[in-house]
TORLO-505926 format. One record per residue: residue in three letters; y, z, x negated of N, C-alpha, C in turn. Coordinates in Angstrom, 3 decimals, padded with zeros to 6 digits. Layout:
BEGIN
+---------+----------+----------+----------+----------+----------+----------+----------+----------+----------+
: residuo :     n.c2 :     n.c3 :     n.c1 :    ca.c2 :    ca.c3 :    ca.c1 :     c.c2 :     c.c3 :     c.c1 :
+---------+----------+----------+----------+----------+----------+----------+----------+----------+----------+
:     ALA :        Y :        Z :        X :        Y :        Z :        X :        Y :        Z :        X :
...
+---------+----------+----------+----------+----------+----------+----------+----------+----------+----------+
END
This chain:
BEGIN
+---------+----------+----------+----------+----------+----------+----------+----------+----------+----------+
: residuo :     n.c2 :     n.c3 :     n.c1 :    ca.c2 :    ca.c3 :    ca.c1 :     c.c2 :     c.c3 :     c.c1 :
+---------+----------+----------+----------+----------+----------+----------+----------+----------+----------+
:     MET :  137.587 :  060.671 : -101.943 :  137.927 :  060.783 : -100.551 :  136.686 :  060.636 : -099.679 :
:     CYS :  135.841 :  059.736 : -100.051 :  134.608 :  059.508 : -099.288 :  133.692 :  060.726 : -099.375 :
:     GLY :  133.626 :  061.384 : -100.519 :  132.773 :  062.556 : -100.704 :  133.258 :  063.732 : -099.873 :
:     ASN :  134.560 :  063.880 : -099.702 :  135.127 :  064.979 : -098.928 :  134.782 :  064.858 : -097.443 :
:     SER :  134.867 :  063.644 : -096.876 :  134.526 :  063.468 : -095.458 :  133.018 :  063.637 : -095.254 :
:     HIS :  132.226 :  063.259 : -096.264 :  130.782 :  063.422 : -096.191 :  130.423 :  064.907 : -096.159 :
:     THR :  131.110 :  065.728 : -096.946 :  130.873 :  067.168 : -096.987 :  131.277 :  067.818 : -095.668 :
:     SER :  132.402 :  067.420 : -095.093 :  132.836 :  068.017 : -093.836 :  131.890 :  067.631 : -092.692 :
:     PHE :  131.294 :  066.449 : -092.743 :  130.335 :  066.034 : -091.736 :  129.094 :  066.932 : -091.785 :
:     PHE :  128.581 :  067.217 : -092.990 :  127.423 :  068.114 : -093.112 :  127.794 :  069.545 : -092.732 :
:     HIS :  129.022 :  069.935 : -093.053 :  129.500 :  071.259 : -092.657 :  129.528 :  071.355 : -091.118 :
:     PHE :  129.978 :  070.288 : -090.464 :  130.008 :  070.224 : -089.006 :  128.587 :  070.346 : -088.433 :
:     LEU :  127.630 :  069.632 : -088.993 :  126.244 :  069.700 : -088.516 :  125.654 :  071.091 : -088.724 :
:     TYR :  125.979 :  071.703 : -089.851 :  125.486 :  073.045 : -090.160 :  126.055 :  074.056 : -089.150 :
:     MET :  127.342 :  073.983 : -088.882 :  127.979 :  074.893 : -087.930 :  127.437 :  074.659 : -086.514 :
:     ARG :  127.177 :  073.419 : -086.175 :  126.635 :  073.083 : -084.871 :  125.258 :  073.723 : -084.680 :
:     LYS :  124.422 :  073.699 : -085.707 :  123.109 :  074.328 : -085.629 :  123.235 :  075.841 : -085.467 :
:     ILE :  124.174 :  076.436 : -086.152 :  124.387 :  077.884 : -086.038 :  124.836 :  078.244 : -084.620 :
:     ILE :  125.769 :  077.476 : -084.077 :  126.266 :  077.752 : -082.731 :  125.161 :  077.575 : -081.701 :
:     TYR :  124.383 :  076.508 : -081.787 :  123.264 :  076.299 : -080.866 :  122.222 :  077.407 : -080.995 :
:     GLY :  121.957 :  077.829 : -082.214 :  120.994 :  078.907 : -082.426 :  121.464 :  080.213 : -081.808 :
:     LEU :  122.739 :  080.554 : -081.983 :  123.279 :  081.776 : -081.388 :  123.290 :  081.697 : -079.862 :
:     ALA :  123.628 :  080.530 : -079.331 :  123.615 :  080.354 : -077.875 :  122.188 :  080.508 : -077.332 :
:     PHE :  121.208 :  079.951 : -078.035 :  119.817 :  080.087 : -077.620 :  119.387 :  081.547 : -077.627 :
:     LEU :  119.711 :  082.281 : -078.689 :  119.343 :  083.697 : -078.771 :  120.022 :  084.505 : -077.667 :
:     HIS :  121.268 :  084.188 : -077.396 :  122.006 :  084.881 : -076.340 :  121.338 :  084.664 : -074.975 :
:     LEU :  121.029 :  083.422 : -074.652 :  120.388 :  083.124 : -073.366 :  118.966 :  083.684 : -073.292 :
:     LEU :  118.269 :  083.703 : -074.420 :  116.942 :  084.298 : -074.458 :  117.025 :  085.795 : -074.167 :
:     PHE :  117.985 :  086.481 : -074.773 :  118.181 :  087.914 : -074.554 :  118.503 :  088.197 : -073.081 :
:     ILE :  119.371 :  087.391 : -072.496 :  119.716 :  087.578 : -071.087 :  118.493 :  087.330 : -070.200 :
:     SER :  117.742 :  086.283 : -070.484 :  116.549 :  085.973 : -069.687 :  115.513 :  087.091 : -069.769 :
:     LEU :  115.283 :  087.600 : -070.946 :  114.325 :  088.696 : -071.106 :  114.802 :  089.947 : -070.369 :
:     SER :  116.108 :  090.164 : -070.340 :  116.664 :  091.321 : -069.640 :  116.575 :  091.156 : -068.131 :
:     VAL :  116.900 :  089.976 : -067.648 :  116.867 :  089.730 : -066.207 :  115.471 :  089.940 : -065.655 :
:     PHE :  114.474 :  089.501 : -066.370 :  113.097 :  089.627 : -065.897 :  112.441 :  090.927 : -066.355 :
:     HIS :  113.255 :  091.872 : -066.858 :  112.811 :  093.220 : -067.226 :  111.668 :  093.218 : -068.238 :
:     LEU :  111.676 :  092.265 : -069.142 :  110.619 :  092.196 : -070.152 :  110.921 :  093.065 : -071.371 :
:     ILE :  112.171 :  093.493 : -071.494 :  112.521 :  094.326 : -072.650 :  113.194 :  095.621 : -072.217 :
:     ASP :  112.828 :  096.137 : -071.049 :  113.430 :  097.374 : -070.551 :  113.231 :  098.538 : -071.520 :
:     GLY :  112.038 :  098.644 : -072.076 :  111.773 :  099.733 : -073.018 :  112.670 :  099.686 : -074.239 :
:     VAL :  112.955 :  098.495 : -074.726 :  113.833 :  098.337 : -075.891 :  115.267 :  098.676 : -075.521 :
:     LEU :  115.707 :  098.284 : -074.309 :  117.085 :  098.522 : -073.895 :  117.379 :  099.994 : -073.666 :
:     LYS :  116.346 :  100.786 : -073.415 :  116.555 :  102.213 : -073.178 :  116.693 :  103.003 : -074.474 :
:     THR :  116.435 :  102.363 : -075.600 :  116.539 :  103.073 : -076.869 :  117.995 :  103.341 : -077.210 :
:     LYS :  118.217 :  104.301 : -078.064 :  119.569 :  104.688 : -078.454 :  120.304 :  103.528 : -079.134 :
:     TYR :  119.556 :  102.678 : -079.836 :  120.198 :  101.615 : -080.601 :  120.851 :  100.559 : -079.714 :
:     LEU :  120.312 :  100.327 : -078.525 :  120.897 :  099.320 : -077.645 :  121.631 :  099.911 : -076.446 :
:     SER :  121.229 :  101.059 : -075.948 :  121.864 :  101.588 : -074.743 :  123.313 :  101.991 : -074.998 :
:     GLU :  123.595 :  102.578 : -076.143 :  124.973 :  102.979 : -076.433 :  125.899 :  101.787 : -076.664 :
:     PRO :  125.492 :  100.772 : -077.448 :  126.380 :  099.602 : -077.569 :  126.583 :  098.877 : -076.233 :
:     LEU :  125.545 :  098.792 : -075.398 :  125.695 :  098.156 : -074.090 :  126.639 :  098.953 : -073.200 :
:     ALA :  126.564 :  100.270 : -073.274 :  127.480 :  101.102 : -072.488 :  128.916 :  100.894 : -072.960 :
:     PHE :  129.118 :  100.788 : -074.269 :  130.460 :  100.550 : -074.807 :  130.990 :  099.188 : -074.364 :
:     ILE :  130.150 :  098.159 : -074.456 :  130.562 :  096.813 : -074.030 :  130.912 :  096.830 : -072.543 :
:     SER :  130.151 :  097.569 : -071.757 :  130.402 :  097.651 : -070.323 :  131.764 :  098.265 : -070.034 :
:     THR :  132.173 :  099.246 : -070.819 :  133.484 :  099.855 : -070.584 :  134.614 :  098.883 : -070.890 :
:     LEU :  134.351 :  097.899 : -071.732 :  135.391 :  096.925 : -072.064 :  135.506 :  095.803 : -071.050 :
:     ASN :  134.376 :  095.260 : -070.602 :  134.443 :  094.077 : -069.746 :  133.608 :  094.168 : -068.467 :
:     TYR :  133.064 :  095.326 : -068.138 :  132.271 :  095.538 : -066.923 :  131.072 :  094.599 : -066.805 :
:     SER :  130.575 :  094.103 : -067.912 :  129.449 :  093.174 : -067.873 :  128.147 :  093.854 : -067.465 :
:     VAL :  128.045 :  095.141 : -067.623 :  126.835 :  095.856 : -067.245 :  127.172 :  096.832 : -066.114 :
:     TRP :  128.117 :  096.450 : -065.261 :  128.529 :  097.296 : -064.157 :  127.349 :  097.563 : -063.248 :
:     ARG :  127.162 :  098.800 : -062.882 :  125.991 :  099.242 : -062.125 :  124.707 :  098.850 : -062.844 :
:     TYR :  124.801 :  098.766 : -064.146 :  123.697 :  098.456 : -065.041 :  123.249 :  097.008 : -064.940 :
:     GLY :  123.851 :  096.210 : -064.084 :  123.676 :  094.770 : -063.996 :  122.297 :  094.263 : -064.345 :
:     PHE :  122.252 :  093.258 : -065.184 :  120.988 :  092.650 : -065.570 :  120.140 :  093.578 : -066.432 :
:     PHE :  120.766 :  094.537 : -067.094 :  120.068 :  095.343 : -068.083 :  119.415 :  096.573 : -067.466 :
:     SER :  119.439 :  096.665 : -066.170 :  118.899 :  097.819 : -065.488 :  117.385 :  097.726 : -065.319 :
:     PRO :  116.689 :  098.845 : -065.499 :  115.265 :  098.830 : -065.220 :  114.987 :  098.692 : -063.718 :
:     ASP :  115.893 :  099.167 : -062.869 :  115.715 :  099.042 : -061.430 :  117.082 :  099.020 : -060.779 :
:     VAL :  117.581 :  097.842 : -060.446 :  118.929 :  097.709 : -059.923 :  119.022 :  098.259 : -058.513 :
:     GLY :  118.060 :  097.978 : -057.653 :  118.101 :  098.449 : -056.288 :  119.177 :  097.753 : -055.484 :
:     LYS :  119.443 :  098.251 : -054.296 :  120.471 :  097.703 : -053.436 :  121.506 :  098.777 : -053.169 :
:     SER :  122.703 :  098.371 : -052.855 :  123.733 :  099.367 : -052.607 :  123.936 :  099.640 : -051.125 :
:     MET :  123.337 :  098.828 : -050.252 :  123.429 :  099.057 : -048.805 :  122.050 :  098.817 : -048.178 :
:     GLU :  121.773 :  099.543 : -047.122 :  120.506 :  099.390 : -046.416 :  120.762 :  099.520 : -044.924 :
:     VAL :  120.102 :  098.686 : -044.153 :  120.089 :  098.825 : -042.697 :  118.648 :  099.103 : -042.300 :
:     GLU :  118.470 :  100.147 : -041.518 :  117.123 :  100.505 : -041.058 :  117.131 :  100.639 : -039.542 :
:     MET :  116.109 :  100.059 : -038.937 :  115.947 :  100.177 : -037.490 :  114.553 :  100.716 : -037.194 :
:     LEU :  114.489 :  101.707 : -036.327 :  113.214 :  102.256 : -035.864 :  113.065 :  101.877 : -034.402 :
:     VAL :  111.992 :  101.181 : -034.096 :  111.724 :  100.728 : -032.735 :  110.565 :  101.554 : -032.190 :
:     TYR :  110.851 :  102.357 : -031.155 :  109.835 :  103.220 : -030.537 :  109.212 :  102.474 : -029.368 :
:     GLU :  107.911 :  102.152 : -029.507 :  107.220 :  101.423 : -028.445 :  106.548 :  102.362 : -027.450 :
:     ASP :  106.115 :  103.493 : -027.923 :  105.607 :  104.561 : -027.074 :  105.735 :  105.851 : -027.878 :
:     SER :  105.109 :  106.902 : -027.427 :  105.275 :  108.182 : -028.124 :  104.592 :  108.220 : -029.493 :
:     ILE :  103.725 :  107.236 : -029.775 :  102.987 :  107.239 : -031.034 :  103.462 :  106.132 : -031.973 :
:     ASN :  103.602 :  104.927 : -031.449 :  103.914 :  103.768 : -032.293 :  105.417 :  103.617 : -032.540 :
:     VAL :  105.788 :  103.653 : -033.817 :  107.167 :  103.435 : -034.230 :  107.152 :  102.351 : -035.296 :
:     ARG :  107.870 :  101.279 : -035.050 :  107.982 :  100.198 : -036.044 :  109.266 :  100.380 : -036.830 :
:     LYS :  109.123 :  100.296 : -038.132 :  110.276 :  100.470 : -039.015 :  110.660 :  099.115 : -039.606 :
:     TYR :  111.919 :  098.755 : -039.460 :  112.476 :  097.553 : -040.072 :  113.575 :  098.003 : -041.022 :
:     SER :  113.408 :  097.714 : -042.313 :  114.366 :  098.161 : -043.312 :  114.684 :  097.026 : -044.278 :
:     THR :  115.952 :  096.814 : -044.520 :  116.344 :  095.758 : -045.464 :  115.938 :  096.098 : -046.888 :
:     ILE :  115.734 :  097.356 : -047.170 :  115.310 :  097.732 : -048.520 :  113.811 :  097.486 : -048.717 :
:     GLU :  113.084 :  097.350 : -047.614 :  111.646 :  097.095 : -047.680 :  111.330 :  095.666 : -047.244 :
:     ASN :  112.159 :  094.729 : -047.683 :  111.959 :  093.290 : -047.501 :  112.086 :  092.796 : -046.068 :
:     PHE :  112.740 :  093.521 : -045.204 :  113.057 :  092.981 : -043.884 :  114.309 :  092.132 : -044.048 :
:     ASP :  114.207 :  090.850 : -043.778 :  115.311 :  089.929 : -044.069 :  116.308 :  089.789 : -042.925 :
:     PHE :  116.163 :  090.569 : -041.872 :  117.097 :  090.607 : -040.754 :  117.302 :  089.240 : -040.135 :
:     PHE :  116.245 :  088.471 : -040.062 :  116.232 :  087.173 : -039.391 :  117.111 :  086.120 : -040.057 :
:     VAL :  117.370 :  086.267 : -041.346 :  118.132 :  085.229 : -042.051 :  117.176 :  084.114 : -042.457 :
:     ALA :  117.702 :  082.892 : -042.490 :  116.845 :  081.734 : -042.699 :  116.693 :  081.335 : -044.161 :
:     ASN :  117.638 :  081.706 : -045.012 :  117.584 :  081.268 : -046.410 :  118.347 :  082.257 : -047.288 :
:     GLN :  118.365 :  081.997 : -048.584 :  119.002 :  082.913 : -049.535 :  120.516 :  082.981 : -049.330 :
:     GLU :  121.128 :  081.869 : -048.985 :  122.578 :  081.870 : -048.737 :  122.920 :  082.797 : -047.574 :
:     ALA :  122.136 :  082.720 : -046.509 :  122.360 :  083.599 : -045.369 :  122.105 :  085.060 : -045.744 :
:     ALA :  121.116 :  085.298 : -046.593 :  120.840 :  086.669 : -047.047 :  122.017 :  087.216 : -047.854 :
:     ASN :  122.606 :  086.391 : -048.713 :  123.783 :  086.827 : -049.477 :  124.958 :  087.129 : -048.560 :
:     ARG :  125.158 :  086.277 : -047.563 :  126.249 :  086.511 : -046.613 :  125.992 :  087.780 : -045.799 :
:     PHE :  124.731 :  088.023 : -045.429 :  124.407 :  089.225 : -044.671 :  124.659 :  090.469 : -045.515 :
:     TYR :  124.376 :  090.402 : -046.808 :  124.649 :  091.556 : -047.667 :  126.146 :  091.865 : -047.675 :
:     GLY :  126.973 :  090.829 : -047.832 :  128.418 :  091.038 : -047.785 :  128.870 :  091.562 : -046.442 :
:     TYR :  128.247 :  091.078 : -045.402 :  128.531 :  091.525 : -044.042 :  128.236 :  093.014 : -043.897 :
:     LYS :  127.074 :  093.456 : -044.397 :  126.716 :  094.874 : -044.320 :  127.728 :  095.729 : -045.062 :
:     ALA :  128.130 :  095.258 : -046.237 :  129.033 :  096.054 : -047.069 :  130.423 :  096.175 : -046.450 :
:     HIS :  130.898 :  095.118 : -045.788 :  132.264 :  095.128 : -045.265 :  132.384 :  095.735 : -043.873 :
:     THR :  131.296 :  095.780 : -043.124 :  131.383 :  096.313 : -041.766 :  131.453 :  097.832 : -041.726 :
:     THR :  131.138 :  098.495 : -042.798 :  131.113 :  099.964 : -042.768 :  132.498 :  100.573 : -042.624 :
:     ALA :  133.543 :  099.799 : -042.810 :  134.901 :  100.328 : -042.714 :  135.362 :  100.492 : -041.265 :
:     ASP :  134.736 :  099.809 : -040.329 :  135.200 :  099.807 : -038.939 :  134.088 :  100.288 : -038.013 :
:     SER :  134.261 :  101.478 : -037.430 :  133.198 :  102.043 : -036.594 :  133.004 :  101.249 : -035.304 :
:     THR :  134.063 :  100.674 : -034.758 :  133.917 :  099.856 : -033.549 :  133.072 :  098.626 : -033.833 :
:     PHE :  133.320 :  098.011 : -034.966 :  132.544 :  096.843 : -035.356 :  131.084 :  097.219 : -035.608 :
:     LEU :  130.861 :  098.386 : -036.214 :  129.493 :  098.863 : -036.420 :  128.788 :  099.099 : -035.083 :
:     ASP :  129.515 :  099.643 : -034.108 :  128.931 :  099.839 : -032.779 :  128.489 :  098.504 : -032.188 :
:     LEU :  129.346 :  097.511 : -032.300 :  129.027 :  096.188 : -031.762 :  127.826 :  095.572 : -032.485 :
:     CYS :  127.792 :  095.684 : -033.812 :  126.677 :  095.128 : -034.600 :  125.367 :  095.832 : -034.281 :
:     SER :  125.418 :  097.152 : -034.166 :  124.183 :  097.884 : -033.875 :  123.680 :  097.557 : -032.474 :
:     LEU :  124.588 :  097.411 : -031.524 :  124.188 :  097.048 : -030.166 :  123.572 :  095.645 : -030.131 :
:     SER :  124.177 :  094.720 : -030.864 :  123.650 :  093.352 : -030.924 :  122.269 :  093.308 : -031.569 :
:     ALA :  122.103 :  094.015 : -032.694 :  120.805 :  094.036 : -033.381 :  119.746 :  094.727 : -032.530 :
:     SER :  120.133 :  095.779 : -031.834 :  119.174 :  096.488 : -030.979 :  118.762 :  095.627 : -029.792 :
:     THR :  119.703 :  094.863 : -029.252 :  119.365 :  093.938 : -028.166 :  118.355 :  092.898 : -028.645 :
:     ARG :  118.560 :  092.411 : -029.856 :  117.601 :  091.450 : -030.430 :  116.207 :  092.082 : -030.549 :
:     MET :  116.158 :  093.320 : -031.006 :  114.869 :  094.006 : -031.142 :  114.213 :  094.231 : -029.782 :
:     LEU :  115.020 :  094.525 : -028.758 :  114.454 :  094.694 : -027.421 :  113.892 :  093.385 : -026.884 :
:     ASN :  114.513 :  092.279 : -027.262 :  113.968 :  090.978 : -026.858 :  112.647 :  090.691 : -027.565 :
:     LEU :  112.523 :  091.145 : -028.799 :  111.277 :  090.946 : -029.549 :  110.197 :  091.934 : -029.140 :
:     HIS :  110.597 :  093.130 : -028.726 :  109.660 :  094.193 : -028.356 :  110.029 :  094.711 : -026.956 :
:     PRO :  109.649 :  093.995 : -025.920 :  110.058 :  094.397 : -024.564 :  109.476 :  095.752 : -024.125 :
:     GLU :  108.436 :  096.209 : -024.794 :  107.857 :  097.506 : -024.445 :  108.592 :  098.673 : -025.100 :
:     ALA :  109.574 :  098.400 : -025.933 :  110.307 :  099.464 : -026.636 :  111.171 :  100.248 : -025.652 :
:     TRP :  111.290 :  101.559 : -025.901 :  112.107 :  102.406 : -025.037 :  113.258 :  103.068 : -025.809 :
:     ARG :  113.193 :  102.999 : -027.157 :  114.256 :  103.596 : -027.957 :  114.386 :  102.834 : -029.267 :
:     ILE :  115.616 :  102.710 : -029.740 :  115.882 :  102.078 : -031.042 :  116.904 :  102.929 : -031.777 :
:     ASP :  116.563 :  103.306 : -033.011 :  117.498 :  104.007 : -033.904 :  118.011 :  103.012 : -034.931 :
:     TYR :  119.304 :  102.991 : -035.146 :  119.950 :  102.050 : -036.075 :  120.725 :  102.871 : -037.095 :
:     THR :  120.433 :  102.665 : -038.389 :  121.085 :  103.442 : -039.454 :  121.545 :  102.524 : -040.568 :
:     VAL :  122.769 :  102.757 : -041.026 :  123.297 :  102.071 : -042.208 :  123.424 :  103.130 : -043.304 :
:     ARG :  122.824 :  102.848 : -044.448 :  122.842 :  103.788 : -045.573 :  123.507 :  103.157 : -046.787 :
:     SER :  124.154 :  104.004 : -047.552 :  124.721 :  103.592 : -048.827 :  123.860 :  104.189 : -049.931 :
:     ILE :  123.541 :  103.366 : -050.906 :  122.761 :  103.834 : -052.043 :  123.734 :  103.971 : -053.203 :
:     ARG :  123.912 :  105.177 : -053.681 :  124.925 :  105.462 : -054.694 :  124.254 :  105.763 : -056.025 :
:     TYR :  124.661 :  105.007 : -057.013 :  124.080 :  105.115 : -058.349 :  124.834 :  106.150 : -059.170 :
:     PRO :  124.159 :  106.837 : -060.073 :  124.867 :  107.801 : -060.934 :  125.729 :  107.073 : -061.963 :
:     THR :  126.656 :  107.811 : -062.538 :  127.437 :  107.258 : -063.636 :  126.521 :  107.040 : -064.832 :
:     MET :  127.002 :  106.349 : -065.836 :  126.173 :  106.121 : -067.024 :  125.809 :  107.460 : -067.671 :
:     LYS :  126.750 :  108.390 : -067.682 :  126.462 :  109.720 : -068.231 :  125.376 :  110.409 : -067.397 :
:     GLY :  125.510 :  110.313 : -066.080 :  124.495 :  110.890 : -065.198 :  123.149 :  110.208 : -065.348 :
:     TYR :  123.189 :  108.898 : -065.561 :  121.943 :  108.146 : -065.753 :  121.215 :  108.641 : -067.001 :
:     ARG :  121.981 :  108.933 : -068.053 :  121.363 :  109.459 : -069.290 :  120.786 :  110.849 : -069.080 :
:     GLN :  121.353 :  111.599 : -068.132 :  120.869 :  112.947 : -067.847 :  119.830 :  112.948 : -066.719 :
:     ASN :  119.320 :  111.753 : -066.395 :  118.276 :  111.576 : -065.375 :  118.724 :  111.996 : -063.975 :
:     ASP :  120.025 :  111.826 : -063.659 :  120.473 :  112.042 : -062.288 :  119.810 :  111.008 : -061.389 :
:     SER :  119.512 :  111.416 : -060.197 :  118.834 :  110.500 : -059.291 :  119.838 :  109.690 : -058.471 :
:     ILE :  119.351 :  108.615 : -057.911 :  120.145 :  107.786 : -057.021 :  120.234 :  108.509 : -055.685 :
:     ARG :  121.445 :  108.605 : -055.132 :  121.628 :  109.296 : -053.851 :  121.686 :  108.285 : -052.708 :
:     VAL :  121.083 :  108.641 : -051.607 :  121.130 :  107.820 : -050.406 :  121.917 :  108.598 : -049.358 :
:     VAL :  122.988 :  107.978 : -048.848 :  123.885 :  108.641 : -047.908 :  123.917 :  107.845 : -046.603 :
:     ASP :  123.690 :  108.521 : -045.480 :  123.807 :  107.866 : -044.183 :  125.282 :  107.651 : -043.861 :
:     LEU :  125.663 :  106.386 : -043.647 :  127.051 :  106.064 : -043.312 :  127.261 :  105.966 : -041.796 :
:     TYR :  126.251 :  105.498 : -041.099 :  126.376 :  105.274 : -039.667 :  124.984 :  105.387 : -039.040 :
:     THR :  124.904 :  106.111 : -037.954 :  123.635 :  106.254 : -037.246 :  123.920 :  106.254 : -035.748 :
:     THR :  123.107 :  105.535 : -035.018 :  123.199 :  105.544 : -033.560 :  121.822 :  105.292 : -032.974 :
:     SER :  121.658 :  105.672 : -031.720 :  120.385 :  105.472 : -031.018 :  120.668 :  104.893 : -029.643 :
:     PHE :  119.754 :  104.043 : -029.205 :  119.807 :  103.479 : -027.871 :  118.502 :  103.781 : -027.178 :
:     GLU :  118.607 :  104.321 : -025.958 :  117.403 :  104.643 : -025.183 :  117.465 :  103.942 : -023.839 :
:     LEU :  116.313 :  103.466 : -023.393 :  116.181 :  102.885 : -022.058 :  115.538 :  103.914 : -021.143 :
:     TYR :  116.057 :  104.047 : -019.968 :  115.482 :  105.017 : -019.017 :  114.744 :  104.304 : -017.933 :
+---------+----------+----------+----------+----------+----------+----------+----------+----------+----------+
END
């Protein structure tokens, strides 16, 4: 009886090492993928097809998720501030303009805000007017502001394999001019 419990204890330790080892390998694989250190390996036929299959089952690689060589953003806000006939300042959320957010939490909330406001044109009018007023306060010499919301649309996995490009679609555009 004593020998049987001794064997199960070693069996438990052996299984524990296997589970910890698999968990370590799993987290290592995810970390290498997140930081794009194994993008070349993930693009090979041996891994891209199984990842695509897994994605169809549980959406874990939706929009190519962590395993993407370039995830990009799905929404962009761009403002062009015309100070005179020559100088135009471009503010774009896709080019690291943080839209006056103070921290990462606010940036995440602003992203959700951008995505949800596109459904209501009246709300977009109000947001664009508010943002343009802010820009006029920052640039009192400005005479015109263009405000554009764009959607960045990714190809399907099949299209991605056929080298389809990412499409950028203007969802909302307006201009404000001072006379």
